[in-house]
C-alpha positions as CSV (number, residue, x, y, z in Angstrom):
1,M,0.0,0.0,0.0
2,I,2.8,2.5,0.9
3,D,4.6,1.8,-2.4
4,L,1.4,2.4,-4.3
5,I,0.8,5.7,-2.5
6,R,4.4,6.9,-3.2
7,Q,4.5,5.8,-6.8
8,Q,1.0,6.3,-8.1
9,V,-0.9,8.7,-5.8
10,L,1.6,11.3,-4.5
11,P,2.8,12.5,-7.9
12,H,-0.8,13.7,-8.7
13,F,-0.5,16.1,-5.6
14,G,3.0,17.3,-6.6
15,I,4.6,15.4,-3.7
16,V,8.0,13.7,-4.0
17,S,7.9,9.9,-3.8
18,S,10.4,10.0,-0.9
19,A,7.8,11.5,1.4
20,K,7.2,9.7,4.7
21,V,3.8,7.9,4.7
22,T,2.4,6.4,7.9
23,P,-1.1,5.0,8.8
24,L,-3.2,7.5,10.8
25,G,-6.1,6.9,13.1
26,N,-8.3,3.9,13.6
27,G,-11.3,4.5,11.4
28,H,-13.7,1.7,10.6
29,I,-14.3,2.4,6.9
30,N,-11.5,4.3,5.0
31,D,-7.8,3.8,4.9
32,T,-6.1,7.0,6.2
33,F,-2.4,8.1,6.1
34,L,-0.3,11.0,7.2
35,V,2.1,12.2,4.5
36,R,5.1,14.3,5.5
37,W,7.7,15.7,3.2
38,E,10.3,18.5,3.4
39,N,7.9,21.3,2.5
40,G,4.7,20.2,4.1
41,E,2.2,17.5,5.3
42,L,-1.3,16.4,4.5
43,V,-3.8,13.6,5.3
44,L,-4.4,11.1,2.5
45,Q,-7.4,8.8,2.3
46,R,-8.4,5.9,0.2
47,I,-12.2,6.0,0.2
48,N,-14.0,2.7,0.7
49,T,-16.2,2.7,-2.4
50,D,-18.1,-0.4,-1.3
51,V,-19.5,1.8,1.5
52,F,-19.4,5.1,-0.3
53,N,-20.4,4.1,-3.8
54,T,-20.8,7.7,-4.9
55,P,-17.5,9.1,-3.7
56,N,-17.8,12.2,-5.9
57,A,-20.8,13.2,-3.8
58,L,-18.7,12.8,-0.6
59,V,-15.8,15.0,-1.7
60,H,-18.1,17.7,-3.2
61,N,-20.2,17.8,0.0
62,A,-17.0,18.2,2.1
63,D,-15.9,21.0,-0.2
64,K,-19.2,22.9,0.0
65,I,-19.1,22.7,3.8
66,A,-15.5,23.9,3.9
67,Q,-16.3,26.9,1.7
68,H,-19.3,27.7,3.9
69,L,-17.3,27.5,7.1
70,H,-14.5,29.7,5.7
71,K,-17.2,32.4,5.1
72,K,-18.2,32.0,8.7
73,V,-14.6,32.4,9.8
74,A,-14.3,35.6,7.8
75,Q,-17.5,36.9,9.4
76,G,-16.2,36.1,12.9
77,E,-18.9,33.4,13.3
78,Y,-16.8,30.3,13.4
79,Q,-13.8,29.9,15.8
80,L,-12.6,26.4,14.9
81,S,-10.1,25.4,12.3
82,V,-11.6,24.3,8.9
83,V,-10.7,20.9,7.5
84,E,-10.7,21.3,3.7
85,P,-9.7,19.4,0.5
86,V,-6.2,19.6,-0.9
87,K,-6.7,19.5,-4.7
88,T,-4.6,17.6,-7.2
89,L,-2.3,19.3,-9.7
90,D,-5.2,19.1,-12.1
91,N,-7.4,21.0,-9.6
92,A,-9.5,18.0,-8.9
93,L,-11.0,17.2,-5.5
94,A,-10.1,13.6,-5.7
95,L,-8.1,11.0,-7.7
96,D,-9.8,8.0,-9.2
97,L,-7.3,5.2,-10.0
98,G,-9.9,2.5,-10.7
99,K,-8.8,-0.7,-9.1
100,Q,-6.0,1.1,-7.2
101,G,-8.5,3.1,-5.3
102,Y,-10.3,6.4,-5.0
103,W,-8.1,8.9,-3.2
104,R,-8.6,12.3,-1.7
105,A,-6.3,14.6,0.4
106,I,-7.2,17.1,3.2
107,N,-5.1,19.6,5.1
108,Y,-3.3,18.4,8.2
109,L,-3.7,20.4,11.4
110,P,-0.5,20.7,13.4
111,H,-0.8,20.2,17.2
112,S,-4.0,18.2,16.8
113,H,-4.9,15.4,19.2
114,S,-7.8,13.0,19.4
115,I,-9.1,10.8,22.2
116,E,-11.0,7.5,22.2
117,V,-12.5,7.7,25.7
118,V,-13.7,10.8,27.5
119,T,-12.1,11.1,30.9
120,S,-13.6,14.3,32.3
121,E,-16.6,16.6,32.1
122,H,-14.4,19.3,30.6
123,E,-13.5,17.0,27.6
124,A,-17.2,16.1,27.1
125,E,-18.5,19.7,27.4
126,S,-15.8,21.2,25.1
127,A,-16.4,18.5,22.4
128,A,-20.2,18.9,22.6
129,K,-19.8,22.7,22.3
130,A,-17.5,22.2,19.3
131,F,-20.1,19.9,17.5
132,G,-22.8,22.4,18.4
133,H,-20.8,25.3,17.1
134,F,-20.2,23.4,13.9
135,S,-23.9,22.7,13.4
136,C,-24.8,26.3,14.3
137,A,-22.4,27.6,11.7
138,L,-24.1,25.3,9.1
139,S,-27.6,26.1,10.1
140,D,-28.0,28.5,7.2
141,L,-26.6,26.1,4.6
142,D,-29.4,24.6,2.7
143,A,-29.2,20.9,3.6
144,T,-30.9,19.9,0.3
145,D,-27.8,21.3,-1.5
146,L,-25.8,18.3,-0.2
147,E,-26.1,14.9,-1.8
148,D,-27.0,11.8,0.2
149,V,-23.7,9.8,0.3
150,I,-25.4,6.9,2.1
151,P,-29.2,7.0,1.7
152,Q,-31.2,6.3,4.9
153,F,-28.0,6.2,6.9
154,H,-29.7,6.8,10.2
155,Y,-32.9,4.9,9.4
156,L,-33.7,2.5,12.2
157,P,-36.5,0.6,10.4
158,G,-34.1,-0.2,7.6
159,R,-31.4,-1.3,9.9
160,I,-33.8,-3.6,11.7
161,K,-34.9,-5.0,8.4
162,Q,-31.2,-5.7,7.4
163,L,-30.6,-7.4,10.8
164,K,-33.6,-9.7,10.2
165,A,-32.4,-10.6,6.7
166,A,-28.9,-11.2,7.9
167,A,-30.1,-13.5,10.7
168,A,-32.4,-15.4,8.4
169,E,-29.6,-15.9,5.8
170,D,-26.8,-16.6,8.3
171,A,-24.3,-16.2,5.5
172,A,-21.3,-16.7,7.8
173,G,-22.8,-19.4,10.0
174,R,-22.8,-17.3,13.1
175,I,-26.4,-17.0,14.3
176,S,-26.0,-19.6,17.0
177,E,-23.4,-17.6,18.9
178,C,-25.4,-14.3,18.9
179,S,-29.1,-15.2,18.8
180,V,-29.6,-13.7,22.2
181,W,-28.5,-10.3,21.0
182,V,-30.5,-10.6,17.8
183,D,-33.6,-11.4,19.9
184,F,-32.9,-8.5,22.2
185,A,-32.6,-6.0,19.3
186,L,-35.8,-7.2,17.8
187,T,-37.7,-6.6,21.0
188,Q,-36.9,-2.9,20.9
189,Q,-39.1,-2.1,17.9
190,S,-41.4,0.0,19.9
191,L,-38.9,2.8,19.1
192,L,-40.0,2.6,15.5
193,Q,-43.4,4.1,16.2
194,E,-42.0,6.8,18.4
195,L,-39.4,7.6,15.7
196,E,-42.0,7.8,13.0
197,Q,-44.2,10.3,14.9
198,A,-41.2,12.5,15.9
199,S,-39.5,12.6,12.5
200,T,-42.5,14.3,10.8
201,Q,-42.1,17.3,13.1
202,L,-38.3,17.9,12.6
203,P,-36.7,20.2,10.1
204,L,-34.0,18.9,7.8
205,R,-30.5,20.2,8.9
206,T,-27.0,19.9,7.6
207,C,-25.8,17.2,10.0
208,H,-22.4,15.7,10.7
209,N,-23.9,12.3,11.2
210,D,-20.8,10.8,12.9
211,T,-20.1,12.9,16.0
212,K,-17.8,10.4,17.7
213,I,-15.5,11.8,20.3
214,N,-12.5,11.0,18.0
215,N,-14.0,13.2,15.3
216,M,-13.3,16.3,17.3
217,L,-9.7,17.3,17.5
218,Y,-8.2,19.0,20.5
219,D,-5.2,21.3,20.4
220,K,-2.7,19.2,22.4
221,R,-0.9,22.4,23.6
222,D,-3.9,23.3,25.9
223,M,-6.6,20.7,25.1
224,S,-8.9,23.4,23.7
225,S,-11.2,22.5,20.8
226,L,-9.4,22.7,17.5
227,A,-11.5,21.2,14.7
228,I,-14.4,19.0,13.6
229,I,-13.1,16.3,11.2
230,D,-14.4,13.3,9.1
231,L,-17.1,15.1,7.1
232,D,-17.7,11.9,5.0
233,T,-21.3,11.5,6.2
234,C,-22.2,15.2,6.3
235,M,-25.6,15.4,4.6
236,K,-29.2,16.4,5.4
237,G,-30.7,14.8,8.4
238,H,-32.0,15.4,12.0
239,L,-29.8,16.8,14.7
240,M,-31.1,14.4,17.3
241,Y,-28.8,11.8,15.7
242,D,-25.7,14.0,16.2
243,F,-26.7,14.4,19.8
244,G,-27.2,10.7,20.1
245,D,-23.8,9.8,18.7
246,M,-22.2,12.0,21.2
247,V,-24.0,10.3,24.0
248,R,-23.0,6.9,22.6
249,T,-19.3,7.7,22.3
250,F,-18.7,10.2,25.2
251,T,-20.6,8.6,28.1
252,S,-19.1,5.2,28.5
253,P,-15.8,4.8,30.4
254,E,-14.9,1.9,28.0
255,E,-14.0,2.0,24.3
256,E,-16.8,0.8,22.0
257,D,-15.2,-2.6,21.4
258,S,-14.4,-3.3,25.1
259,T,-15.5,-6.7,26.4
260,N,-15.6,-5.4,30.0
261,L,-19.4,-5.2,29.8
262,D,-19.7,-4.8,33.6
263,K,-18.0,-1.4,33.2
264,V,-20.0,-0.2,30.2
265,E,-22.5,2.4,31.4
266,V,-23.7,5.9,30.8
267,R,-21.9,8.2,33.2
268,E,-24.5,10.7,34.4
269,S,-22.0,13.6,34.8
270,I,-20.7,13.2,31.3
271,F,-24.3,13.1,29.9
272,A,-24.9,16.3,31.8
273,A,-21.8,17.9,30.3
274,I,-22.9,17.0,26.8
275,C,-26.2,18.7,27.4
276,R,-24.6,21.8,28.7
277,G,-22.1,22.1,25.9
278,Y,-24.4,21.3,23.0
279,L,-27.3,23.4,24.1
280,A,-25.1,26.4,24.9
281,E,-24.2,26.6,21.2
282,L,-27.5,25.4,19.6
283,G,-30.1,26.2,22.2
284,D,-31.5,29.2,20.3
285,V,-31.3,27.4,16.9
286,L,-33.2,24.2,17.8
287,T,-36.9,24.2,17.6
288,L,-38.9,22.9,20.5
289,D,-39.6,19.7,18.6
290,E,-35.9,19.3,18.0
291,K,-35.1,19.8,21.7
292,Q,-37.7,17.2,22.6
293,S,-36.2,14.7,20.1
294,L,-32.7,14.6,21.6
295,W,-33.5,11.9,24.1
296,L,-35.1,9.8,21.3
297,G,-31.9,10.4,19.3
298,A,-29.7,9.1,22.1
299,R,-31.7,5.9,22.4
300,V,-32.0,5.3,18.7
301,I,-28.3,5.7,17.9
302,C,-27.1,3.5,20.7
303,L,-29.5,0.7,19.6
304,M,-28.9,1.3,15.9
305,I,-25.1,1.1,16.0
306,G,-25.4,-2.1,17.9
307,V,-27.7,-3.4,15.3
308,R,-25.3,-2.4,12.5
309,F,-22.3,-4.1,14.2
310,L,-24.4,-7.3,14.8
311,T,-25.6,-7.3,11.2
312,D,-22.1,-7.0,9.9
313,H,-21.0,-9.8,12.1
314,L,-23.7,-12.1,10.8
315,N,-22.8,-11.1,7.2
316,G,-19.2,-12.0,7.7
317,D,-17.6,-8.6,8.5
318,V,-18.1,-7.0,5.1
319,Y,-18.6,-3.4,6.2
320,F,-16.6,-2.4,9.2
321,H,-12.8,-3.1,9.5
322,V,-12.2,-5.8,12.1
323,H,-9.0,-6.7,13.8
324,H,-9.8,-10.1,15.3
325,E,-12.4,-12.8,15.4
326,N,-15.8,-11.8,16.7
327,H,-14.8,-8.1,16.8
328,N,-18.1,-6.9,15.5
329,L,-20.0,-9.1,17.9
330,Q,-18.0,-7.6,20.8
331,R,-18.8,-4.1,19.5
332,A,-22.5,-5.0,19.3
333,A,-22.7,-6.4,22.8
334,N,-20.9,-3.3,24.0
335,Q,-23.4,-0.9,22.4
336,F,-26.5,-2.9,23.5
337,T,-25.1,-2.8,27.0
338,L,-24.7,0.9,26.8
339,Y,-28.3,1.2,25.4
340,Q,-29.6,-0.8,28.4
341,S,-27.8,1.6,30.8
342,L,-29.3,4.5,29.0
343,L,-32.8,3.1,29.6
344,A,-32.1,2.3,33.2
345,Q,-31.3,5.9,34.0
346,Q,-34.0,7.5,31.9
347,D,-35.7,9.6,34.5
348,K,-32.5,11.3,35.9
349,L,-30.9,11.7,32.5
350,L,-34.0,13.3,31.0
351,A,-33.8,16.0,33.7
352,Y,-30.7,17.5,32.0
353,L,-32.6,18.1,28.8
354,K,-35.4,19.9,30.5
C-alpha cells in the first residue's frame, strides 16, 4: 500500500515519492495516512467505495461545507479550524485510480490530538460545544444542496430489516453464537413508532452524522477544541442523531469494542456535560420539537449502532474493519449494554434536557 501511494498517488499532488507515509487513526471504513515531506504535510485517504459508492458526492459535500465554514470564519462566526480538501495538480477534489482506489487529500492540522475515551466533564463539554458550534455555523446552509452519500444512513426501520435478513440468511454461520443479541434487538421495535411520529415534526438540517469523540480534534498544547473532522457522512438529516452519537461515544468509560461489559455504562456527569455544551451553542437554533427529540436520538443511535455491528458480524464482516475474530459481535454487545444503561437511567438523564 505504501509503495502504491508513493508511486501512483503522491505525484498527482505534486509530492515527491520519498515522502514519509504512515497510517493515521483507527477509522472503521476508509484507509487513512499521514504524508510528510520536506515542505509540508497532509492527510491522504483511500475512500471505501463499497461503503461510499458515490465518492464524488462525498468530496463535493465536504468542499461545500469547507467553503461555507470559511465564510463564517471571515465573518467572525466560526472559531474552529476548517478541514478542507487539498486538490490535485489538475485542480480536482479527488483522484480515481480505478482498481487502485479512489483517493482524496485534506489539510493536516498541526498540534492536533484526538481521544478515544472521555475522561472528564471538561472534555465532554468542550467537544459537545464544538459539535454544536459546527452545526450552528451550518444552520443557514441549505441541507438539500448536499447529496446523500449513504441514503437512509440513520434509518432504524431499515437497519432492523437488514438485521432480520442477515439473521435469516446466516451467511457466515454465526447465528447460534449471537441469537440472544438478535432477539434483544428485535424486542426494541417500539422505538420505530415513536421515531415515525417524531420525524415528521423535525426540520432537515445539515448534519455531521458521525459525532464520535475522536472526530473532534483537541489542540494538544492546551486541550482546547481545534476542529471537527471526518465530514464523509455530512448530509441532510436530523440533529437528534448528532446528539445521540455524542451520548454513545462520550458517556461510556470503556471503548466501543471493550469486552468489559460490567464497566460499560452511561456516566451521568458526562451526559450532563454533553447537554450543557451542545445546548449552549445550539439552544437558540433548535426548535422545541428538536429539543424534545434529543432523548429519542440518544436511544435510537445506541441501539442502531449495535444493530449495525451485529448485522455486519452475521454477514461475515463486510462493512466495518475488524482486527480479530468476533470483533463486530463484541462491538454490538458493548453498544447494546450501553443502550440498556441509558434506559435504566432515563428519569434522571432526561432532567438534564429539561
